[in-house]
C-alpha positions, -999 to 999 in steps of 0.1 A, spaced: -870 -28 895 -840 -36 872 -823 -58 898 -855 -78 903 -856 -86 866 -820 -98 866 -826 -120 897 -856 -136 880 -836 -143 848 -808 -159 868 -833 -181 887 -849 -191 854 -816 -201 839 -807 -221 871 -840 -239 870 -836 -248 834 -801 -260 840 -813 -281 869 -840 -297 848 -815 -304 820 -790 -320 843 -816 -341 860 -829 -354 826 -793 -361 815 -784 -381 846 -817 -400 844 -812 -410 808 -776 -420 815 -787 -442 844 -814 -458 823 -790 -464 794 -765 -480 818 -791 -504 832 -805 -514 798 -772 -518 779 -762 -554 771 -725 -560 775 -716 -589 752 -679 -592 745 -670 -601 709 -660 -637 703 -626 -642 687 -626 -659 653 -604 -686 667 -632 -698 690 -657 -699 662 -637 -725 642 -653 -760 638 -637 -788 657 -628 -820 639 -646 -850 653 -617 -873 646 -589 -880 671 -553 -876 661 -540 -909 673 -502 -902 668 -505 -871 690 -523 -891 717 -496 -918 716 -469 -891 720 -488 -878 751 -490 -913 766 -453 -919 761 -442 -887 779 -429 -891 814 -437 -866 841 
């Protein structure tokens, strides 16, 4: 009778462990599919651009020879 009680306890622990692992894997899969991966934008890309053209720089570029 004593061995039967121990076997039942072990089976109960194994079943609870299986339920826990299944829930854990399910939540992790759900989290992986619902997570939004937006990479942070560097501050350098957020600077405003000047709408005026720098004429001397453009002239230097035109005068360069390949």
